[in-house]
N, C-alpha and C positions, 0 to 999 in steps of 0.2 A: 382703160375705162370699161373693161369687160364686165365688171360687176357694179357699174354705177347704178343699175336699177335696184340695188338693195335699198338705197335711201332716196332714190329719185325716180320720178315718172318722166318718161319722154313725152313732151307735148309737141304741138305742131311746130314746124320750122326748126327742128333739132334743139329746141329749148328743153332744159331739164328742170323739173319742178320738184322741190324737196317734199318728201312724203311726211310733212310735219304738220301737227295741229297745234295752234297756239290758243290758249284760253286764259281768260282773266275775268274778274268781276267788275273791272272798271276799264274804260277805253284808253286811258292815258298811256299805259306801257305799250299797248299795241300800236298806238299812233307813232310812238318813238321808233318802234321796229320798222314800221312802214316807211318812215321818213329816213331811216338809216341806209347805209350803203347796200344792204342786202334786201331791202324792203320789196324790190320788184320781183325777187325770185319766188316768193311764196304765193301760193294760190289764194286769192282773196276769200274764197268760201271757207278756207281753213282757219280764218281768224274768228274765234267765237268769243264774244265778250258781253258782259252785262253793263249796267250803267251806275250801279250803286256802290260797288266796292264792298269788301267784307269787313272793313274796319278792324283788321287784325283779330277778328273774332272767329274762332274755329267753328262754332255752332252755326254762324251765318253762312260760312262756306259749305258746311256739311249738310245742314238741315233746311235752311230757309232760302237765302239768295242762290246758293250753289245748286240746290235741288231744283230750282226753277229753270236753271240754265243747262242742267246736265243732259237733258234729252236731246237738245240741239247739238251738244258735243258728241253724244253717242251716235247721232245720225252721221256726223262727219267721220267718226271712227269707222262706222260700218262701211261707208263709201270707200274709204281708203283700204279697208281690209278686203273688200270685194275685188279691188284692183290687184291684189297680190296673187301670185301663182302658188306660193307655198309659204303661208304666214308662219313665221317662227315665234314671234312674240312682240312685246311692246316695250319701248323704253320711255321712261318718263323723268323729266327733270323738274324738281319742285323744291321749295324751301319749306321747312317745318316751323318757321318762326311766325309768319304772317297768318292771315285767315284763309286766303284763297288757296295757296299752295298746299297748306296742311289740310284744311277742312275739305275743300272741293277736290283737291288732289287725291285724298284718300277715298272720297266718294267715287271718283272716276275709277280708281283702281278696283274698288269692290264691284262696281257695275260691269267693268270690262271682264273681271274674273267670272262674274255670273254668265256673261255671254260667251266668253272664250275660255272655258275652264282648263283646257289642256294646253294653252299657250303660255310661253314664259313671260312673266311680268318682272321687268328689271327697272329699278328706280335709282336715280342719282339724287340723294336727298341732302340738302344743306341744313345742318343742325345749328340751332341758335347757340351763340356763345356769349357769355357775360361781358367779355371785353369789347365785343363788337356788337352792341345791341341796339336795335331800333326802338323796340317797345318793351313795356314791362311784362306783358302777358306771354312772351315767347315760350317760357317753360310750360305753361298750360297747353298751348297749341301743340308743342312738340310731344308732350306725354300722350295727349289724346290721339295724335297721329301714329305714335309708335304702336299702340294697340292694334291699329288697322294694318300697319305694315307687317307686323308679326304674322297676322292671320292671312293677309291677301297677296303679299308679294313673294316672288321667288328669289330675287337677289336684290339687296340694297347696298349700293356703294355710298358710304357715308362721307360727306365732305363737311368742312367746318371752317367758317370764316376766320376764326382765331388762328388756326393752324396755317391757313393760307397767308394771313398777314405775317405770321412768324417766318414763313419761308421767304416772303418778300423782303423782310427786314434783314434776317440773318444770312440767308444763303445768297439772295440776289442783290443784297445791299441797296435796296431801293428805299429812299428816305420817306417819300410820301406815296405809298402804293395806292392806285386807284382801283375801282371795280374792274376796269379793263385788264389790269395786271392779274387780279385774282381769277378772272374769267379765262385768261390765257393759260394759267396753271390747270384749271379745271378742264379746259378743252383738251389740253395735252393728255391728261389722264383718261378722259372719255374717249378720245380718238384712239388711244392705245388699247383700251379695253375692247373697242369694236373693230380694230383694224383687220382682224382675220375675216370678218364678214365682207370686207370691202376689197381686199387685195389677195392675190394668190400667195401661198406660202408653203414652206416645207412641212411644217407641223401645224395644221390648221385647228382652230377651235371656234365654236359658235356659242350662242347664248346658252343652249341646252348643255353643251359640254362643260361650260364654266360652272353652271349650276350643279351638274352631276359631280364635278371634281371638288367643288368648294363647300357643298352643304352636307355635313354628316347627319344632321337631324333637321327636319323641315323648318323648325322655328329659328334655328341658328343660321340665319342667312344675312347677317350684317357684316359687311366687309370694310376693312381699312384700305384706303386707296393710296398708292404712291406712284411716283414717276421719276425716272432718271434718264439722262442728265437734266438737272434743273437749269433752264436758261431763262433770262429775262427776254422781254419781247424784242428789243432792238438787237441785243448782242447774241449772235449765234456762236456756238462752240467752235473754238479754233483748233482744239487738239483732238487727235483721234482717240476714241475710247476703246477699251477692250471689254470682253465679256466679264472677266473677274471684277473689273472696276465698276461696271454697271451693276453687277450683282451686289457688290458691297454697298454701293450707294442706295440701291433699291431697298435693302433691309435696314438702312439707317433710320433711326427714329425721327431724325430731323426732316426726312423726306416725306413723312406721312402727312396726308392732307386732312387728317382729323386729329383733334387734340386728345389722343390716347397714346400712351407709350407702350409699344409692343414688348419692351423689356419687362414690363410689370405683369405680363401674362404669358401664355403659351399659345403657339399656333396650332389650331386644329388642322387647318389646310391652308395652302397658299397657291396663287397662280402667278406665273411670271410670263408676260406676253412680250417677247422680244421682237424688235423690228430692225431690219437691216440685213446686210450680207454677213452671215456668220455660220460656223459649222454647228449643226445640231448636236454633234458629239460633244463639242466644247460646252454647249449650254447644259446638256444632261450631266456632264461631269461636274460643272459648277454647282448645279442644284444638289447633287449627291454630297458634294463637298460641304456645302452649307449645312445640310442636315446632319452630317457626321460630326462636324466641328462644334455645332451649337445644339447638340441633341437635347440639351435641357430646355430649350425654348420650343421644342416640338413635342406634342403628346405622343407617347410611345405606342398607343393602341391604334394609331393610323400610320402604317408604314408608308414610305415613299409619298409623303403628303404634299410635295410641291409639284404642281402641274406646270409644265413649260410648253409654250408654243412659239414658233418662229414664223414671222411674216417677212417676206423678202423686201418690201418697200418701206424704207425709213421715212420718218416725218420730214417735212420740208426743212432744209438747212442743217440736218443732222445726218451723220453716217450711220449711227446706231442709236437705238433708244429702247427703253423697256418700261412697260406699265406693270404695276403690281397690284394685286388684290389679295389681302390676307384675311383669313377668318380666325381672328385671335381672341382669346378670352379677355384680353386687355380692353376690348371694346366696351366692357362693362363700366370702365371709368367714365365714358361718355354718358351712358345711361344714368349712372349714379349722380353725375354732376347735374344733369337736367332734373333728376328726381329731387335732389337736395334743394335746388332753387324752387321747385314746385312746392315742396313742403314748407320751405321758408316763407313762401308767399301766402300759402293757405293758412299758415299759423298767424301771419300778420293780419 
């Protein structure tokens, strides 16, 4: 627990309070969080919500309803930032399909960027996908958000409900995946990306290092996320995995949590964040091995473009795991797909 204060503040009586701010334009979702099993953990002041909702409308989230609420959110952000010894950056989870996550989310990013220009802004953004769609206007909201994300964020880990459902059906053999199952996958990837901040390790990395190693040009900061080994919530892995097996799974297109196929593009850079007891030498050898064997999938003008880090503490129930973030040109499939739906709708 030596680094628990990265994500938690210690309150009176040895209680730890997550340094998280939850915001929404309607009270419903917040109430369900409060009523949930972890509702008591959060600091009540850090729930910031409006009453009207954004009605899946990006402009409402960005310019009208969201703009009215944003100052109270920024006050809470300032309060939390002042409590930090050495603030490295911000992490934000939002979806780009609705009105609040996309409109107000990008508004918050630009405001935080104004106030803390030299801090890392990292987002986990859920991209709308046609197969798993709630509303018709998702492509509009997503396109309007991408413009903001290109300008104002430093690292975007893209997730996609369609790809997550595919993983649940194909790999985990779940017949009726729930949002709980999807969130389980996302949480595995997110905790893998951030484990070096929270645990000691042989080869550490932090938000800044990930950005430095993954972003060759400032605007190309959209990453594909992956995780291995993929397990469903109930069944933990029964066999011991090896570093080569993890590496092979990690680069497998089926393990990608966004619906873009890395085989259709080339990797500019990639990061492999290993967890568990393993030798760093073996990890480095595997990374070199991957680059030499599949050199056609890596651009030749960035040598040694896989960054590896090793963290000693594996996730609960696993001996070893690896989270993957790849900056691949194949991510354009995702943008193209959203753009096609955008034009199809505006033509209609």
